[in-house]
C-alpha positions as CSV (number, residue, x, y, z in Angstrom):
1,M,-33.1,28.3,46.8
2,K,-33.0,24.8,48.1
3,N,-34.8,22.7,45.5
4,I,-34.6,23.9,42.1
5,R,-36.8,20.7,41.2
6,N,-39.9,22.5,42.6
7,L,-39.7,25.3,40.1
8,K,-42.4,25.4,37.8
9,I,-40.9,25.7,34.2
10,G,-42.3,27.2,30.9
11,F,-41.4,27.1,27.7
12,I,-42.2,29.8,25.1
13,G,-41.5,28.3,21.7
14,Y,-41.0,24.4,21.0
15,G,-38.7,23.7,18.2
16,R,-35.9,21.4,17.9
17,V,-33.7,22.6,21.0
18,A,-36.8,23.1,23.4
19,K,-37.9,19.4,22.6
20,V,-34.4,18.1,23.3
21,F,-34.4,20.1,26.8
22,V,-37.8,19.2,27.7
23,F,-37.0,15.6,27.1
24,F,-34.0,15.9,29.5
25,L,-35.6,18.0,32.2
26,K,-38.5,15.5,32.5
27,K,-36.1,12.8,32.9
28,K,-34.1,14.6,35.8
29,G,-37.5,15.0,37.5
30,F,-37.9,18.7,36.8
31,K,-41.8,20.1,36.5
32,I,-42.9,21.2,33.0
33,K,-46.0,23.3,33.9
34,I,-46.7,24.9,30.4
35,I,-45.4,24.9,26.8
36,S,-46.6,27.6,24.4
37,D,-45.8,27.3,20.9
38,R,-47.6,29.0,17.9
39,K,-48.1,25.4,16.2
40,M,-49.9,24.2,19.4
41,K,-53.5,24.6,20.2
42,K,-52.3,25.7,24.0
43,F,-50.6,28.9,22.9
44,D,-50.4,31.4,25.6
45,N,-47.6,33.4,26.3
46,I,-49.1,35.4,28.8
47,K,-50.2,32.3,30.7
48,V,-46.7,31.0,30.9
49,A,-45.3,34.5,32.5
50,K,-48.2,34.7,35.0
51,T,-47.5,30.7,36.1
52,C,-44.2,29.9,35.9
53,D,-40.8,30.6,38.2
54,L,-38.4,29.7,35.4
55,I,-39.1,30.5,31.7
56,F,-37.1,29.2,28.8
57,V,-37.7,31.5,25.5
58,A,-36.9,28.9,22.8
59,T,-38.0,31.1,19.9
60,P,-35.7,32.2,16.6
61,D,-33.5,35.0,17.7
62,K,-35.5,37.6,15.8
63,E,-38.6,36.9,18.0
64,I,-36.7,36.7,21.4
65,K,-36.8,40.6,22.2
66,K,-40.9,40.5,21.1
67,V,-41.6,37.8,23.4
68,Y,-39.8,39.6,26.2
69,L,-41.9,42.8,25.4
70,E,-44.9,40.9,25.5
71,I,-44.6,39.0,28.8
72,E,-42.7,41.9,30.6
73,K,-45.7,43.1,32.8
74,Y,-47.2,39.7,33.6
75,L,-44.1,38.4,34.8
76,K,-43.9,37.4,38.6
77,P,-41.4,38.7,41.1
78,N,-38.1,36.9,41.2
79,T,-38.7,34.9,37.9
80,Y,-35.7,33.3,36.2
81,L,-36.0,34.4,32.6
82,G,-33.6,33.2,29.8
83,H,-33.0,32.0,26.2
84,F,-31.0,29.7,23.9
85,S,-29.5,32.3,21.6
86,G,-25.5,31.9,20.9
87,S,-25.4,35.6,19.8
88,L,-27.9,37.7,22.1
89,P,-27.0,38.9,25.7
90,A,-29.5,37.9,28.4
91,D,-30.1,41.5,29.4
92,L,-31.9,42.3,26.0
93,L,-33.9,45.2,27.2
94,N,-31.6,46.8,29.9
95,W,-33.8,44.9,32.5
96,Q,-30.8,44.4,34.9
97,R,-31.1,48.1,36.0
98,K,-34.9,48.6,35.9
99,K,-36.0,45.4,37.0
100,K,-33.7,43.8,39.4
101,N,-36.4,41.0,40.7
102,I,-36.0,39.5,37.2
103,H,-33.2,37.0,37.1
104,L,-31.8,36.9,33.6
105,F,-29.8,34.3,31.8
106,S,-28.9,33.0,28.3
107,I,-27.9,29.2,27.9
108,H,-26.3,28.2,24.6
109,P,-25.3,24.4,24.2
110,I,-22.5,24.0,21.8
111,L,-24.2,21.0,19.7
112,T,-26.1,20.6,16.5
113,F,-30.1,19.9,17.0
114,G,-30.8,18.7,13.4
115,D,-31.5,15.0,14.5
116,F,-33.5,14.5,17.9
117,K,-31.9,11.3,18.5
118,K,-28.4,12.3,18.2
119,A,-28.9,15.5,20.2
120,V,-30.1,13.4,23.0
121,K,-27.5,11.1,22.5
122,Y,-24.8,13.8,22.9
123,L,-26.2,16.5,25.0
124,P,-24.9,15.0,28.3
125,K,-21.5,15.2,26.8
126,T,-22.1,19.0,25.5
127,Y,-20.6,22.0,27.0
128,F,-22.9,25.1,27.7
129,A,-22.1,28.6,27.6
130,I,-23.9,30.7,30.3
131,E,-24.3,34.4,30.5
132,G,-26.7,36.6,32.6
133,T,-27.3,38.5,35.9
134,K,-25.8,36.7,39.3
135,K,-28.9,34.9,40.2
136,G,-29.9,34.0,36.6
137,K,-26.4,32.2,35.9
138,E,-26.7,30.5,39.6
139,V,-29.9,28.8,38.7
140,I,-29.2,27.8,35.3
141,K,-25.6,26.4,36.4
142,R,-27.5,24.1,38.8
143,I,-29.8,22.7,35.9
144,V,-26.8,22.2,33.6
145,K,-25.1,20.4,36.2
146,K,-28.0,17.8,36.1
147,I,-27.7,17.4,32.5
148,S,-23.9,17.2,31.6
149,N,-21.9,19.4,33.9
150,K,-20.0,20.9,31.4
151,Y,-20.3,24.6,31.4
152,F,-18.4,27.9,31.1
153,Y,-19.3,31.6,31.6
154,I,-19.0,34.0,28.8
155,N,-19.3,38.0,29.0
156,K,-22.3,39.3,26.9
157,E,-19.9,41.6,24.9
158,D,-18.0,38.5,23.6
159,K,-21.5,36.5,22.5
160,P,-21.2,37.6,19.0
161,L,-17.6,36.5,18.5
162,Y,-18.4,33.3,20.4
163,H,-21.4,32.5,18.2
164,L,-19.4,32.9,14.9
165,M,-17.0,30.4,16.5
166,C,-20.2,27.9,16.6
167,T,-21.4,28.5,13.3
168,I,-18.2,28.4,11.4
169,T,-18.9,24.5,11.6
170,N,-21.6,25.3,9.2
171,F,-19.4,25.7,6.6
172,L,-18.8,21.7,6.7
173,F,-22.3,21.4,5.2
174,P,-21.6,22.8,1.8
175,I,-18.0,21.4,1.4
176,L,-19.5,18.0,2.2
177,Y,-22.3,18.4,-0.1
178,F,-19.8,19.5,-2.7
179,T,-18.0,16.2,-2.0
180,F,-21.2,14.0,-2.1
181,Q,-22.4,15.8,-5.5
182,I,-18.8,14.4,-6.9
183,A,-19.6,10.9,-5.1
184,K,-23.0,10.6,-6.9
185,R,-21.8,11.6,-10.3
186,L,-19.1,8.7,-9.8
187,K,-22.1,6.2,-8.7
188,I,-20.5,5.8,-5.5
189,P,-22.6,6.2,-2.1
190,K,-21.6,8.6,0.3
191,K,-21.3,6.3,2.9
192,V,-17.8,5.1,1.7
193,L,-16.6,8.5,2.8
194,Y,-17.4,8.3,6.3
195,P,-14.3,6.7,7.4
196,L,-12.4,9.5,5.7
197,V,-14.7,12.1,7.2
198,A,-14.7,10.6,10.8
199,A,-11.0,9.9,10.9
200,T,-10.2,13.4,9.8
201,I,-12.7,15.1,12.6
202,E,-11.2,13.0,15.4
203,N,-7.5,13.9,14.2
204,I,-8.4,17.6,14.3
205,F,-9.2,17.6,17.8
206,E,-6.4,15.4,18.9
207,K,-3.4,17.0,17.0
208,E,-2.2,20.4,15.8
209,I,-4.1,20.8,12.1
210,K,-0.7,21.8,10.7
211,Q,0.6,18.2,11.6
212,I,-2.4,16.7,10.1
213,I,-3.1,18.3,6.9
214,T,-2.8,15.9,3.8
215,G,-3.4,16.1,0.0
216,P,-2.3,18.2,-2.9
217,A,-2.6,21.5,-1.6
218,A,-0.7,20.6,1.7
219,R,2.1,19.0,-0.5
220,N,2.0,21.9,-3.1
221,E,1.2,19.6,-5.9
222,K,0.3,21.9,-8.5
223,E,-0.1,19.5,-11.4
224,V,-2.7,17.6,-9.4
225,I,-4.1,20.9,-8.3
226,N,-4.6,21.8,-12.0
227,L,-6.1,18.5,-12.8
228,H,-8.5,19.2,-10.1
229,K,-9.5,22.5,-11.6
230,K,-9.9,21.2,-14.9
231,M,-12.4,18.6,-13.8
232,L,-14.4,21.2,-11.9
233,K,-14.5,23.7,-14.9
234,K,-15.9,20.6,-16.9
235,Y,-18.4,18.9,-14.3
236,F,-18.9,21.6,-11.5
237,P,-17.9,24.9,-12.3
238,N,-19.8,26.7,-9.6
239,Y,-17.6,25.1,-7.2
240,L,-14.4,26.1,-8.8
241,K,-14.0,29.5,-6.7
242,M,-14.4,27.6,-3.3
243,Y,-12.1,24.9,-4.4
244,E,-9.3,27.6,-5.2
245,S,-10.2,29.6,-2.0
246,L,-9.9,26.6,0.2
247,T,-6.6,25.5,-1.5
248,K,-4.8,28.8,-1.0
249,T,-6.1,28.5,2.8
250,I,-4.4,25.3,3.2
251,T,-1.3,26.4,1.8
252,K,-1.3,29.3,4.0
253,I,-1.8,27.2,7.0
254,I,1.3,24.8,6.1
255,E,3.4,28.1,5.4
């Protein structure tokens, strides 16, 4: 394959990830032939399979296998077919043995897509995990290099553990939600916490965690911890167990 920009590209599913990818692919001169999504008037997965050389399945994980089965018999020889799942392998249906003329790949950007503008801002700085067949990996690598040039290969057996690594960051949401609830009760705008949170995140990636953990749990200040627990019992009893568990975890990290 000489010029990957000549590939006819199709998307099945047009959610947050797909919208950002379509934006970048068009920006880089790629041809988006068809987009098929249940929420759109032009919903035709079969047409995508019959027409396109490179197909991105951008549906929720639970629907990917169903889509593959739906389009299986309509795929053209030497089609490049892949998905964005961080946990599922490229070869969902053991096609690598049965259909050697279909080149499979999975591509997972290590980024959150909750906000379109921020995703567009950070995608060129984002690393991509790539897995699949030899030709599938090769073509998707060439596309990624046009977007960010940051990628690595991962074994399909390791994908569930890899995905766990990525999704653990979701635990930041309940912790910060808890923090903002306290701020709300104190009538303090949450924006005052931004420098604290931002500096903490930067420190985490620049230094060893043991070197930068601060607070009463790190210093084993039992009187302060008990005072916190007293306030939690009074105002936020549903967060008490989480506070106790995280406090113990910090203590173990220090030890």
